[in-house]
Residue frames relative to the residue before (quaternion, step in Angstrom):
aa qw qx qy qz dx dy dz
M 1.0000 0.0000 0.0000 0.0000 0.00 0.00 0.00
T 0.2776 -0.7715 0.5495 0.1605 3.59 -0.89 0.88
S 0.4445 -0.6812 0.5208 0.2591 3.50 -1.17 0.64
L 0.2894 -0.7675 0.5501 0.1568 3.57 -0.99 0.85
A 0.3415 0.7596 -0.4909 0.2558 3.58 1.20 0.36
I 0.3209 -0.7280 0.5781 0.1814 3.53 -1.12 0.77
S 0.5171 -0.6383 0.4752 0.3153 3.52 -0.98 0.86
P 0.5516 -0.6219 0.4315 0.3504 3.62 -0.97 0.74
F 0.6262 0.5437 -0.3418 0.4420 3.58 1.08 -0.64
V 0.6376 0.5066 -0.3229 0.4822 3.59 1.04 -0.73
A 0.6366 0.5267 -0.3237 0.4609 3.59 0.98 -0.83
L 0.6535 0.4998 -0.3137 0.4741 3.60 0.99 -0.78
D 0.6296 0.5239 -0.3337 0.4667 3.59 1.04 -0.72
I 0.6509 0.5065 -0.3159 0.4690 3.57 0.93 -0.88
E 0.6560 0.5135 -0.3103 0.4580 3.58 0.93 -0.89
S 0.6842 0.4743 -0.3071 0.4611 3.60 0.89 -0.82
Y 0.6339 0.5095 -0.3413 0.4713 3.62 1.06 -0.60
V 0.6387 0.5067 -0.3257 0.4788 3.59 1.00 -0.77
S 0.6532 0.5113 -0.3076 0.4661 3.58 0.95 -0.88
L 0.6467 0.5072 -0.3128 0.4761 3.58 0.99 -0.80
G 0.6456 0.5226 -0.3188 0.4566 3.58 0.97 -0.81
I 0.6474 0.4979 -0.3076 0.4882 3.58 0.99 -0.84
W 0.6441 0.5299 -0.3164 0.4520 3.57 0.95 -0.92
L 0.6820 0.4830 -0.2894 0.4668 3.60 0.90 -0.91
A 0.6445 0.5194 -0.3288 0.4548 3.60 0.94 -0.83
L 0.6903 0.4623 -0.2807 0.4806 3.59 0.92 -0.86
L 0.5819 0.5521 -0.3684 0.4700 3.59 1.15 -0.54
I 0.6503 0.5119 -0.3124 0.4664 3.57 0.94 -0.87
V 0.6238 0.5358 -0.3375 0.4581 3.60 0.99 -0.82
K 0.6913 0.4791 -0.2830 0.4610 3.59 0.89 -0.93
V 0.6389 0.5119 -0.3297 0.4703 3.60 1.00 -0.74
V 0.6451 0.5127 -0.3222 0.4660 3.61 0.94 -0.86
A 0.6539 0.5084 -0.3167 0.4621 3.59 0.93 -0.87
L 0.6778 0.4897 -0.3007 0.4587 3.60 0.88 -0.89
V 0.6548 0.5014 -0.3172 0.4683 3.60 0.91 -0.87
D 0.6494 0.5059 -0.3195 0.4693 3.57 0.96 -0.80
A 0.6397 0.5216 -0.3270 0.4602 3.60 1.00 -0.77
V 0.6373 0.5381 -0.3256 0.4454 3.59 1.06 -0.70
I 0.7303 0.4872 -0.2684 0.3964 3.61 0.84 -0.90
H 0.6422 0.5222 -0.3425 0.4445 3.62 1.15 -0.34
K 0.5391 -0.6362 0.4560 0.3110 3.55 -1.12 0.74
P 0.5912 -0.5988 0.4070 0.3554 3.61 -1.06 0.70
E 0.6222 0.5628 -0.3475 0.4188 3.59 1.04 -0.70
F 0.6001 0.5829 -0.3592 0.4136 3.58 1.10 -0.65
Y 0.6378 0.5332 -0.3304 0.4469 3.58 0.99 -0.81
V 0.6703 0.4890 -0.2931 0.4750 3.55 0.94 -0.92
A 0.6674 0.5035 -0.3039 0.4568 3.59 0.90 -0.91
A 0.7002 0.4508 -0.2643 0.4865 3.59 1.06 -0.72
D 0.3530 -0.7530 0.4774 0.2836 3.59 1.32 -0.16
K 0.4668 0.6609 -0.4355 0.3945 3.57 0.98 0.99
Q 0.6838 -0.4081 0.2384 0.5559 3.59 0.76 1.06
N 0.4865 -0.6249 0.4737 0.3852 3.60 -0.96 -0.83
K 0.7104 -0.4791 0.3022 0.4177 3.55 -1.25 0.31
V 0.6412 0.5341 -0.3305 0.4409 3.59 0.93 -0.87
F 0.6209 0.5462 -0.3358 0.4509 3.59 0.98 -0.84
W 0.7162 0.4483 -0.2659 0.4641 3.58 0.76 -1.02
L 0.6397 0.5169 -0.3400 0.4561 3.60 0.99 -0.73
L 0.6623 0.4898 -0.3101 0.4745 3.58 0.94 -0.83
L 0.6649 0.5164 -0.3055 0.4449 3.57 0.84 -0.98
L 0.7253 0.4329 -0.2487 0.4740 3.56 0.74 -1.05
G 0.6525 0.5253 -0.3144 0.4466 3.59 1.03 -0.76
I 0.6527 0.5052 -0.3117 0.4707 3.58 0.95 -0.85
F 0.7093 0.4489 -0.2772 0.4675 3.57 0.86 -0.90
L 0.5865 0.5337 -0.3785 0.4775 3.60 1.14 -0.41
A 0.6482 0.5050 -0.3135 0.4760 3.59 0.96 -0.84
L 0.6517 0.5018 -0.3140 0.4742 3.59 0.97 -0.82
H 0.6102 0.5548 -0.3453 0.4479 3.58 1.05 -0.72
L 0.6762 0.4852 -0.2922 0.4712 3.58 1.02 -0.79
V 0.6868 0.4748 -0.2789 0.4744 3.58 1.10 -0.70
L 0.7478 0.3215 -0.1756 0.5537 3.57 0.91 -0.96
R 0.2700 -0.8345 0.4634 0.1260 3.55 -0.13 1.29
D 0.6133 0.5556 -0.3564 0.4337 3.61 1.19 -0.32
P 0.3552 -0.7645 0.4895 0.2230 3.63 -0.49 1.11
L 0.6990 0.4473 -0.2713 0.4876 3.60 1.22 -0.34
N 0.3401 0.7234 -0.5144 0.3105 3.57 1.25 0.37
F 0.6148 -0.5950 0.3676 0.3646 3.59 -1.00 0.81
L 0.6804 0.4742 -0.2999 0.4714 3.61 0.87 -0.87
N 0.6301 0.5163 -0.3354 0.4731 3.59 1.05 -0.67
L 0.6233 0.5380 -0.3435 0.4518 3.58 1.02 -0.73
I 0.6337 0.5099 -0.3263 0.4816 3.58 1.01 -0.79
G 0.6538 0.5164 -0.3042 0.4620 3.58 1.00 -0.81
H 0.6183 0.5317 -0.3441 0.4653 3.58 1.04 -0.74
V 0.6532 0.5107 -0.3100 0.4652 3.57 0.94 -0.92
A 0.6495 0.5184 -0.3211 0.4543 3.61 0.91 -0.88
A 0.6710 0.4906 -0.3017 0.4670 3.61 0.90 -0.89
F 0.6773 0.4814 -0.2999 0.4686 3.59 0.93 -0.83
V 0.6112 0.5256 -0.3531 0.4748 3.60 1.06 -0.66
Y 0.6391 0.5121 -0.3328 0.4676 3.58 0.92 -0.85
L 0.7207 0.4618 -0.2668 0.4430 3.59 0.76 -1.02
A 0.7308 0.4357 -0.2440 0.4654 3.60 1.01 -0.74
D 0.7887 0.3179 -0.1559 0.5026 3.59 1.05 -0.67
V 0.7575 0.4012 -0.2203 0.4655 3.57 0.64 -1.11
R 0.6729 0.5306 -0.3086 0.4128 3.59 0.76 -1.01
P 0.6792 0.4692 -0.3336 0.4553 3.67 0.74 -0.82
T 0.6379 0.5219 -0.3325 0.4586 3.59 1.03 -0.72
L 0.6706 0.4895 -0.3003 0.4696 3.58 0.94 -0.85
R 0.6692 0.5026 -0.3029 0.4559 3.60 0.98 -0.77
A 0.6525 0.5244 -0.3149 0.4473 3.58 1.15 -0.55
M 0.5628 0.6130 -0.3887 0.3954 3.57 1.23 -0.29
P 0.5423 -0.6242 0.4468 0.3415 3.59 -1.08 0.71
R 0.3557 -0.7609 0.5152 0.1707 3.58 -1.03 0.81
H 0.1444 0.8178 -0.5431 0.1241 3.61 0.65 1.03
């Protein structure tokens, strides 16, 4: 009978690849949110009643920088940044995109 046990070193490799994949996916989410925040006009944020452009640029930019410094995707500050990016993408971005582009 053969043993189906996995070597601890293989398990650590799998865990680090999964963690890296999560880190990269969340990095992409934050970059997309920040780039999208940059391209919209400041007046759109005020008209949509979604804070202002400077607020979102600072918030998303700071958390993107923290994401690059703090490599753990489950770090408390990174978790706050993930929530901020997802809120922007799920709430603010659709409202800004629906506004007329005059």
